[in-house]
C-alpha positions, 0 to 999 in steps of 0.5 A: 880500387883500380876497377872502380876508378876506370868505371867511375872515372874518378880517383879513388885513393887505397885507404877506401879499402882499409877505411871501408872494408865491406861493400856496404861500408865502401858505399857509404864511404863514398857517399861520404867522401866522393857525394859528386860520384852519387849526384852522377850516378843519380843524373844529376849535374855536378859542377867542375868549377868551384868558386868556393870561399875557403875560410881563411886559415889562422896562425892557430889552425897552421900551428895545429896542422903542423903539429900534427904533419910533423909525426905524420908517416913518421916514427915517433922520434927520428934522429940522426945516425951519425955512426960510421961514415956517411953513405954516399952522395943522393939526391932528394926532391923537396916537395908537398904531395901533388907537385908533379914530384912523379913526373920529374921521378920518371923523368929523372928515371930516364937518365941511365946515371940516375936511379929513381924509384917511387916513394922510399919513405926511409928516412923517416924512420930509424929502422926498417922495422920500425918503418914495416910496423908503422905500414900495416893497415891503411897505409900498407901501400906506403911500403911498395915503392922500396918493393919496386925498387928492389924489383928493379934492382934485382931484376925479381918479381914483386914476391921474391923482393918482398921476401928480401925486404923482411929478411932486411927486416928481420936483421933490423937494419937501420934505414941508413944501413938499407940506403947504404946497402942499395947504393952497394947494389947500384954502382955508378948510379945516383938514388934520387929519393922523392918522398914528398912526407919528408918535409913535414918534419925538419928533424927529417930533412936534417937527416938527409944533410947529416948522414949522406955526403954532399946530398943534392936538394931539389926544391920542386914548387907549384902554384898552391891553388894548382897543387890544392886541386890536384889534391882535392882530385886525388883525395890526398887529404883523406891521408890526413886522419885527424880525430876531428875532422875541423879542415875542409879538403881545400884547408888541408891541400894548403896547409900541406902545401904551406907547412911544406915550403915553410920547412923547406925553405928554412932548411935550405938557408943552411945548405951552400947554393951549388947544392940546392936547385929550385925547379918549377912544374910550370916550367916543367911541362912548359919548357921541358927541354930547357928545364931538364937540361938545366937539372942535368946541368946541377947534377953534373951529368950530361942531357939525355934525350929519354928523359923527356920520353917519360912514358916510354920504357915503364919498367926501367921508369918504375911506372908500373906496380908491384903486381900485375894488377897494382899501379905504381905509388905516386900519381894515380893519373900518370897514365892517362897522358900521353906525353908531357902536357903543358895545358895541366900547369893552368887547369887550376885556374878552370876551377878555382874562380876565388881567391881563398888562399890565406895571406900567410900562404901567399907570403910564401908564394909570392916569395916563390915567385908565384903571383897572387892573382888578379881580380880580372884573372880570377872571375869572381863574379856569377848569375844571380839566383832566383831570389837575388833576381827578384831582390834586384828588380824590386830595388831597381827602380822602385826602391822598395824596402827590402830588409829583414832584421832580428832584435835583441835586448841585452842585459849583462857584460856584453864584450863588444869586441867578442861580438863584432869578432863573432859576427866577423867570422859568420860573414866571413863563412857565408858568401852571400853576407859579401857578395855585392849585386851589379851590372857587367856587360849588360847582366846583373851577375853577383860578386863576390868580395872576400875582404868586404866586413860588415858594418858596425854601428855603435852609438852610445845613448846613456842616461835617457829617462825612464818614460822616453826610453821606449821611444828612443829606442823605437825610433833608432831601431825604425831609422835602421831598418829603413836605411837601403843596401847599396847591393852594388857596393855594400856592405851587405850586412849591417849591425846596429848596436845602441849602447844604453848603458856599460851593460844594457845594449840594443842588438840590431843585425840587418840584411837585404833580402838580396842576401839571405831569406827568412829561413837563414835567420835560425842558422845565423843566431846558432852560429852566433851563439856558438861563436860568441861563446867559443871567442868569450872564452878564448876558444877557436871556432867550433863550428864545421867547414861548410860543405859547400858554399852558396857560390858553389850552389849558384854555380851548380844551381845555373848549370842544373837548370841548363841541363834541362830543368829550365826547359820543363819549368818554361813548358809547365808555367806557360801552360799552366797560367795561360788565361789566368786572372790575378785576383782583384781583391775590392779595395777601401780605396785606389793607389795614390799617385805617389804611395807609400806602401806603408805596411798594416798589420793584422794578427790572427792566432791559431791555437795549437787545438785548432792546428791539430784538427786541422792535422788531423783533416789533412791526414784524412785527406792525404795532403800536407797542412800547407795545402789546408791552410792555402785552400782555406786562404784562397776560399776566403779571398774568392769569396771576398772577391767573388772569383773562382779561378785566380792566382796568389804568390806562395813563397817556397824555400829552395835548398835543393842539395843537402848540403845548403841546409847549413847556408845563409843565403837567398833560397826563396822563390815566389811561385803564382799558384793558380787556384781553381774553386770552379764546380762547386767542390767540397772543402775535401774534394778542393784539397786534393785539387790543391795538393796537384796544383801545390806538388806541381808548382813545387816540382817546377819551382826553379823558373828564374823569376824574370822568366815568369814576369816574361810569361805574365807579360805574354797574357797581353794584360795590363798588370805586373807580377807578381800578384797582389796577394800572397801567402807563406807559411814558415816552420823554423827547424832552427831556434832564433833564441839568441842565447850568450853567456852570463847575459839575459837576452829578450826579443824585440818585434818590430814590423816592417814599414813598407810592403809590397802586396796588397795582402799577404798571409804570413803563418810562423809556427809558434806555441804548437800553433801559428802566429799568422799576420794578415800584411796589408797596403794602408794606402788602398786597405783599412785595418777594419777590413782585413781584420774582417778577413781575419776573422773570415779565415778563423772561422773558415778554419773553425768549420771545415775541421768539423765539416769537410765535406760541406760544398764551396757554395755553402761555405760562401754563404756562411762566410758572408755573414762573418763580420 
């Protein structure tokens, strides 16, 4: 582990060797628990800043972890040993892990009247034999603190100390007796026991009070976010091996901090103030002399200057390991410092930019004197992603409608309260659903608003005459779909519910495309199915914590761009779009001065058989089906417009990291693919040409939208990007079937009223084939014109599966005959 830590410059928890004993399993273990190592090894930029919005803890989760921690690294039934007389006075440092207890211990070890060894783990067990049994396997290293203490007391090596300990374990000595024995070995010195897990179990704390004469307690405190950051860095969470890994790393850290200090504060209520001392880690590193002097006064000893030299006298302070190649128990980063470093206290502010702590945690933190950070102290703004940038551009100043929705009719005993709680939970999990867009210092940024909730509108509409119900529902849904979102102030998720009766409802969640993309709806519905079913039966959320949040992704994405990707993309698109032309699609009339942008729609069904045939010719040509569908679309458009070289927009889903697959958010990107039909190639030859265009475009698909706009403007032509024609294929991997227990749910389709492009072909995988949809602006195109284009497209697909070697010139002649 030490060699790996040095090589990788990362803290690896010792349990890694026991959880993954072979090279192969260790590689998998590191991939799973230290994924950033793999990314760094591959040359990827890994964000050091976390804008994570961790799910806020609830009472049930706190209680569950409290029960687990009470028996964590502890005997099954710890009892105070009241037999015989009490042990001499000792000092107990009460804190959670990663609170700076190692530094404090080493400082105290610099005083000749104090003996402050690494973690002893004595009071957590009744006997040494019980302790030995618990510290086997992956927890074996936890027993080294006592061995190192014996080495120092007896001035012996690790092997001799181990032999002494084994003899005492065979005698089944109680831990109280062993502590007394150590005190006999150390006349004139007070033992300071620094074992953070003591505080997880109130009975262990009570042992200290009942087994020692007037014990002293040092309540060591550290800002919760600083502690959580340090726990995450040291992967202390790996010690918390719960059967179901239902808590994120941050949540485990927060729970350990919260439960520890709750237990400490409750315990100290009954301890005289003269025997308890509050010490903040921040004071220890920023005002060490004053803080240590006050500590000495509390203990009743004179201040000693060596205490402020914690890196001096390594052996006496027990900052070395049991073996020559091992390191001490406690802080694995201790030896990376040269002295007490005041900057460490505030380092957490560089990482955590969003306050994710629960109200319960802040209640305890504020009682300890830690102020909740203001919005200004934790900057919660981030640059826009490509999709958000595009949506902001479309919304300002034109104000075009960019909403997306799903609609269902629900028949049955719908519990509206449970439904609202389920949707609130989805919004809480996914940051885009409570993230607004606004201008800050001249730049548009996304601003996370953790407390923002969805807007629910419940409209009662009972007793509608049967012959009017359909129109009433349609009017309401259309009105809801046309309401613009306030991207600056929110809310970012609207939930419209039309209550027709106690057992009949229309549900319409509506989101702006700046918040989500089409591929996210499957995730939304999957989570709604799971959460409603769980909440309706009184169960907690069954959903696992998100591996990352959208804000994490956005931060990583910006750093990834700046690491060289941006320059590569810029160079590619400048070269590719040089001299490019937009498709001049013939229209039935010019765009009026005050266009409505009202959308028309011409459906087209691609059968499963035709899709299968298209897949076959795609496979033979060595291309993906998407390329074949796009190529055919390009041939039809080129024939209609009489052009051979033009650009059309294609929409890519840009989820560049595996963790992003489970996120709701705007991951889409619009790319102008330049279709070159020159030279009269056969359709099969065209496929290879378009395949290269798509591959190169996708390889450079991360250019921010506004920079693409600048490239178009540099052409010096009078046109506006995006292009007037678009194309996208949606192969949904997540089912969009809403399934609620004891209810019948039916989907209601409703197309948008407004559209931004002259013509856009959208193809959705359905029933083994495709449900295609030609969407167009009715201000300039007639339905008959678009229907003719749709027929040409279907004809061409049927033709090329039979004759892929036909040259484009012959295909154009055939297309001209299609009416």
